[in-house]
C-alpha positions in Angstrom: 2.0 0.1 -54.7 -1.3 -0.7 -53.3 -1.4 -3.7 -50.6 -4.1 -6.3 -50.7 -7.2 -6.5 -48.6 -6.9 -8.8 -45.5 -9.0 -11.4 -47.0 -7.0 -12.0 -50.5 -3.5 -12.0 -48.2 -5.1 -14.7 -45.8 -6.2 -16.7 -48.7 -2.3 -16.1 -50.5 -1.0 -17.2 -47.1 -3.2 -20.4 -47.1 -2.3 -21.3 -50.7 1.5 -20.7 -49.9 1.3 -23.0 -46.7 0.1 -26.0 -49.2 2.9 -25.6 -51.8 4.1 -29.1 -51.7 0.4 -30.6 -51.9 0.0 -28.1 -54.9 3.2 -29.1 -56.6 2.1 -32.6 -56.2 -1.2 -32.1 -57.6 0.6 -30.4 -60.7 3.0 -33.1 -61.4 -0.2 -35.7 -61.2 -2.3 -33.6 -63.4 0.7 -33.2 -66.1 1.3 -36.9 -66.0 -2.6 -38.0 -66.3 -3.4 -35.5 -69.2 -0.1 -34.5 -71.3 1.1 -37.7 -73.1 4.9 -35.9 -73.3 5.0 -35.3 -69.8 4.0 -38.7 -69.1 7.1 -39.9 -70.8 9.4 -37.8 -68.6 11.9 -40.0 -66.5 11.1 -39.6 -62.6 14.4 -37.6 -62.2 13.2 -34.8 -64.7 9.7 -34.5 -63.3 10.9 -34.4 -59.6 14.1 -32.7 -60.2 12.9 -30.0 -62.7 9.0 -29.9 -63.6 8.0 -30.1 -59.8 10.3 -27.2 -58.2 9.6 -25.4 -61.4 5.9 -25.5 -61.0 6.3 -24.7 -57.3 8.7 -21.8 -57.6 6.1 -20.6 -60.6 3.5 -20.4 -57.7 5.4 -18.8 -55.4 6.1 -16.1 -57.9 2.5 -15.6 -58.8 1.5 -15.4 -55.3 4.1 -12.6 -54.6 2.8 -10.8 -57.9 -0.4 -11.0 -56.3 0.3 -10.0 -52.8 1.9 -6.9 -54.4 -0.5 -6.5 -57.2 2.1 -6.6 -59.3 3.1 -7.9 -62.8 5.5 -10.5 -63.1 8.9 -9.7 -62.4 11.8 -9.9 -64.8 13.9 -12.4 -62.6 10.8 -14.6 -62.6 10.3 -14.5 -66.7 13.7 -15.0 -66.5 13.4 -18.7 -64.9 10.1 -19.4 -66.9 12.6 -18.6 -70.0 15.1 -21.3 -68.8 12.5 -24.0 -68.3 11.0 -23.6 -71.4 14.7 -24.1 -73.1 15.1 -26.9 -71.1 11.6 -28.4 -72.2 12.9 -28.3 -75.4 15.8 -30.5 -75.1 13.5 -32.9 -73.0 11.6 -33.4 -76.1 8.4 -31.5 -75.1 6.5 -30.0 -77.7 5.3 -26.2 -77.3 1.4 -27.5 -77.6 2.2 -29.7 -74.7 4.4 -26.9 -72.9 1.4 -24.6 -73.3 -1.0 -27.0 -71.9 0.9 -27.8 -68.9 0.5 -24.0 -68.0 -2.8 -24.0 -68.6 -3.2 -27.0 -66.1 -1.0 -25.0 -63.7 -3.4 -22.0 -63.5 -6.3 -24.5 -63.4 -4.7 -26.5 -60.4 -3.9 -23.2 -58.7 -7.4 -21.7 -58.9 -8.8 -25.0 -57.7 -6.4 -24.5 -54.6 -7.6 -21.2 -54.0 -11.3 -22.4 -53.9 -10.2 -25.3 -52.0 -8.6 -22.9 -48.9 -11.6 -20.6 -49.1 -14.7 -20.7 -47.0 -17.7 -20.7 -49.1 -20.1 -19.2 -45.9 -18.1 -16.1 -46.0 -18.8 -13.6 -48.6 -15.6 -11.6 -48.0 -13.3 -14.6 -48.8 -15.6 -15.7 -51.8 -15.4 -11.9 -53.3 -11.4 -12.3 -52.5 -11.5 -15.6 -54.5 -13.0 -14.1 -57.1 -10.8 -11.3 -57.2 -7.9 -13.4 -57.3 -9.0 -15.5 -60.4 -9.4 -13.1 -63.1 -5.7 -12.0 -62.0 -4.6 -15.7 -61.9 -5.7 -16.2 -65.5 -3.9 -12.8 -66.7 -0.7 -14.1 -65.1 -0.8 -17.5 -66.9 -1.2 -15.5 -70.2 1.6 -13.5 -69.5 3.7 -15.8 -68.7 2.6 -18.1 -71.5 3.4 -15.6 -74.1 7.3 -15.2 -72.5 7.4 -19.0 -72.4 6.3 -19.5 -76.2 8.9 -17.2 -77.6 11.9 -18.5 -75.5 10.6 -21.9 -76.5 10.6 -20.8 -80.1 13.8 -19.0 -79.7 15.8 -22.2 -78.5 14.2 -24.4 -81.3 15.5 -21.9 -84.0 19.0 -22.2 -82.0 18.7 -26.0 -82.4 17.7 -26.3 -85.6 20.4 -23.8 -86.6 23.3 -25.9 -84.7 21.7 -29.3 -86.3 21.9 -27.7 -89.9 25.4 -26.4 -89.1 26.4 -30.1 -87.9 24.5 -31.9 -90.7 26.4 -29.6 -93.3 29.6 -30.2 -91.5 29.0 -33.9 -91.7 28.0 -33.8 -95.4 31.2 -32.1 -96.5 33.2 -34.2 -94.2 32.0 -37.3 -95.8 32.1 -36.4 -99.8 35.4 -34.7 -99.0 37.0 -38.2 -97.5 37.7 -35.8 -94.3 38.1 -37.8 -91.0 34.8 -37.8 -89.2 35.0 -36.8 -85.6 33.1 -38.6 -82.9 30.6 -35.9 -82.5 29.9 -35.9 -86.2 29.7 -39.7 -86.0 27.1 -39.4 -83.2 25.1 -37.1 -85.3 25.1 -39.2 -88.0 23.8 -42.2 -85.7 21.3 -39.4 -84.4 20.0 -39.2 -88.2 19.7 -42.8 -88.6 22.8 -42.9 -91.0 25.2 -45.6 -90.1 28.7 -44.1 -91.5 30.1 -47.8 -91.7 27.3 -48.9 -93.6 27.0 -49.2 -97.7 25.9 -46.3 -99.3 25.9 -44.6 -102.9 26.0 -40.8 -103.3 23.2 -38.9 -106.2 24.3 -35.5 -106.8 22.6 -33.2 -108.8 24.7 -30.0 -109.9 23.2 -26.9 -111.5 24.2 -26.5 -115.1 24.4 -22.4 -114.6 25.6 -20.5 -111.9 22.8 -20.1 -109.3 24.2 -16.7 -107.9 22.0 -15.3 -104.9 18.8 -17.0 -105.7 18.9 -20.4 -104.2 15.6 -21.6 -104.5 15.9 -23.8 -107.3 18.5 -25.7 -104.9 15.8 -25.5 -102.1 13.2 -26.9 -104.5 15.7 -29.9 -105.5 16.4 -30.7 -102.0 12.4 -31.1 -101.3 12.3 -33.1 -104.3 15.2 -35.5 -103.4 13.5 -35.8 -99.9 10.1 -37.1 -101.5 11.6 -39.2 -104.3 14.8 -40.6 -103.0 13.5 -43.2 -100.3 15.4 -46.4 -99.3 13.7 -49.1 -97.7 15.5 -48.8 -94.2 17.7 -46.2 -92.4 17.3 -42.4 -94.0 18.9 -40.4 -96.4 21.2 -37.5 -95.9 20.8 -34.4 -98.2 21.6 -30.9 -98.5 23.2 -28.3 -100.4 27.0 -27.7 -101.3 27.7 -24.7 -103.4 25.5 -25.2 -106.7 24.9 -28.9 -105.9 22.7 -31.0 -103.9 24.2 -34.1 -102.6 22.4 -37.0 -101.3 24.0 -39.8 -99.2 21.6 -43.2 -99.8 21.9 -46.4 -97.7 22.4 -49.3 -100.2 21.7 -52.4 -98.5 21.2 -54.9 -101.6 21.9 -54.4 -105.6 18.2 -54.7 -106.0 17.9 -51.7 -103.7 20.5 -49.8 -105.9 18.4 -50.5 -108.8 15.6 -49.2 -107.3 17.7 -45.8 -106.4 19.0 -45.5 -109.7 15.2 -45.5 -110.9 14.4 -43.4 -108.0 17.2 -40.6 -109.4 15.7 -41.0 -112.7 12.4 -39.8 -111.6 14.1 -36.9 -110.0 16.3 -35.8 -112.6 12.9 -35.6 -114.8 11.3 -33.6 -112.2 13.9 -30.7 -112.0 15.2 -28.5 -114.5 18.4 -26.9 -115.0 20.3 -29.9 -113.1 22.5 -32.7 -114.5 22.1 -35.9 -111.9 24.7 -38.2 -111.2 24.6 -41.6 -109.4 27.8 -43.1 -107.8 28.5 -46.7 -107.3 27.6 -48.1 -103.8 30.7 -48.1 -101.4 31.1 -49.4 -97.9 32.1 -46.7 -95.3 33.1 -43.2 -94.7 35.7 -43.4 -97.6 33.2 -45.2 -99.6 31.1 -42.2 -99.4 33.8 -40.1 -100.8 34.5 -42.4 -103.5 30.9 -43.0 -104.6 30.6 -38.6 -104.4 33.8 -38.6 -106.8 31.7 -41.2 -109.2 28.8 -39.3 -109.2 30.9 -36.3 -110.1 31.9 -38.0 -113.0 28.3 -39.0 -114.1 27.6 -35.6 -113.9 30.2 -34.1 -115.9 30.1 -37.0 -118.8 26.7 -37.4 -118.5 25.7 -33.8 -118.8 26.9 -33.8 -122.4 24.0 -35.8 -123.4 21.7 -33.5 -121.7 19.6 -33.4 -119.0 16.1 -34.6 -118.0 17.8 -38.5 -116.8 20.2 -39.6 -114.0 23.4 -40.9 -115.5 25.2 -43.8 -113.6 28.8 -44.2 -113.0 28.9 -47.5 -114.4 27.0 -46.0 -117.7 29.8 -43.4 -118.2 32.9 -46.0 -117.3 34.1 -46.2 -120.6 33.6 -42.5 -121.1 35.4 -42.0 -118.1 38.5 -44.2 -119.3 38.6 -42.7 -122.6 38.5 -39.1 -121.5 41.0 -39.8 -118.9 43.4 -41.6 -120.9 46.9 -40.1 -122.0 46.3 -41.6 -125.5 42.9 -40.0 -126.3 44.7 -37.6 -129.1 46.3 -40.7 -130.7 43.3 -42.7 -130.6 41.3 -39.9 -132.4 43.9 -39.2 -134.9 44.0 -43.0 -135.7 40.3 -43.2 -136.1 37.6 -40.4 -136.1 39.9 -37.5 -137.5 40.4 -39.2 -140.8 36.7 -39.7 -140.9 35.5 -36.1 -140.1 38.2 -34.7 -142.7 36.8 -36.7 -145.6 33.2 -36.0 -144.7 33.8 -32.2 -144.8 35.6 -32.5 -148.2 33.2 -35.2 -149.8 30.0 -35.1 -147.7 30.3 -39.0 -147.3 28.4 -39.4 -143.8 31.2 -42.0 -142.7 31.0 -40.9 -139.4 27.4 -41.4 -139.2 27.4 -44.7 -141.1 30.0 -45.8 -138.5 27.6 -44.7 -135.6 24.5 -46.2 -137.1 26.2 -49.3 -137.7 26.9 -49.6 -134.3 23.4 -48.7 -133.1 21.8 -51.3 -135.1 24.2 -54.2 -133.9 26.3 -54.1 -137.1 23.2 -55.5 -139.2 23.7 -54.2 -142.8 20.1 -54.0 -143.7 18.6 -52.6 -140.3 21.9 -49.9 -140.7 20.8 -49.3 -144.6 17.1 -48.7 -143.6 18.3 -46.3 -140.8 20.4 -44.2 -143.3 17.8 -44.7 -146.1 20.6 -46.2 -148.5 21.0 -49.4 -150.2 22.8 -52.0 -148.0 25.4 -52.0 -150.7 26.3 -48.2 -150.0 27.0 -49.1 -146.4 29.4 -52.0 -147.4 31.0 -49.2 -149.7 31.2 -46.8 -146.6 32.7 -49.4 -144.4 35.4 -50.4 -147.1 36.1 -46.5 -147.0 36.4 -46.4 -143.6 39.0 -49.0 -143.6 41.1 -47.4 -146.3 41.0 -43.8 -144.7 42.1 -45.3 -141.0 43.6 -48.7 -141.9 41.2 -50.2 -139.7 38.6 -52.9 -140.9 35.3 -52.7 -139.8 34.8 -56.4 -140.3 37.8 -57.3 -137.9 36.4 -57.3 -134.2 39.5 -55.8 -132.6 39.8 -53.2 -135.3 35.9 -52.3 -135.0 36.2 -52.3 -131.3 38.9 -49.3 -131.7 36.8 -47.5 -134.4 34.0 -47.8 -131.7 36.2 -46.2 -129.3 37.1 -43.7 -131.4 33.8 -42.6 -132.3 32.7 -42.9 -128.7 35.9 -40.3 -127.8 34.4 -38.0 -130.6 32.7 -35.8 -127.8 36.1 -34.6 -126.8 37.4 -33.9 -130.0 39.1 -30.3 -130.0 
């Protein structure tokens, strides 16, 4: 390998003798011109950034002396420093800016140790200048790639931790201290009050997860609490959002936002659990949101069903007396309608929907009010329950409500 002319070697040696000065100037320039470096503490600046900058100058001068490219060991050191900058919160743009400043300071130092009255030294400085810039370009590529690789790994770790945290919270598993810290870093107070919003795909998603990812994006855009932040992620064929709730008014806002989200996504049933406190409360709210999805999906998509709205359905569907209720109320009416086309079930439903008003019910059915009276009497005869008696009417309405689970 060719050796450098004496003037170039002398220039390199002079810069080496001023290494401490060069390092100090580099740190000063970083602080003055790069906001992100200015925010670093003294220990990081003088215990990491300064020695790294000085070592890089030494590696550069060694490469110039031998007229060689950066060695693999020097590139490895640069890559490790780039990885550290990721965890110190230095953006890639700021890191590359620092390397450009580094090249400028080194070039200015070369000029400072060069005698402008000596043509040979001027020529040596010019010869070195181009190689300094080429060196900066080479190491910048290595640094940028290492930085991006580290960011990818960090994001992967964060995503895995977020998924683990979400799974633990909705399944009711104990929360580790590390998960609790991760929740805190995400501005999620695990001990606070939260409600769960659940969007479940109405059809198996298969390998194409684009609809789920789009639903996650939609949740981030539309589900916006007044304080703190949501935790949202994909769990099998569903999108789960943990939403902080600080008041009844905020829960009302959440329900409205969930309705907008449900209207914006297709192929999903959306349910909202009630607000509960603590990690166990999140699991309880998730179970309620699941039930709201299960029961609300029967009425069709495009809206968000709250657990409160389906609470009666929940009680009916889970009751061991459901079959007896249907046998006592709705089953005889269905049998009579099939035989006589009497529309008794429809009449009972319309009577309920119109607040038990005969005139409005008759108008909705396009019949005379006396016809409604006659049908209500027939319902009494067939079931033994009088629609004019409040308690017996309630039983009939519960039977009608349970009709969706009729086998």
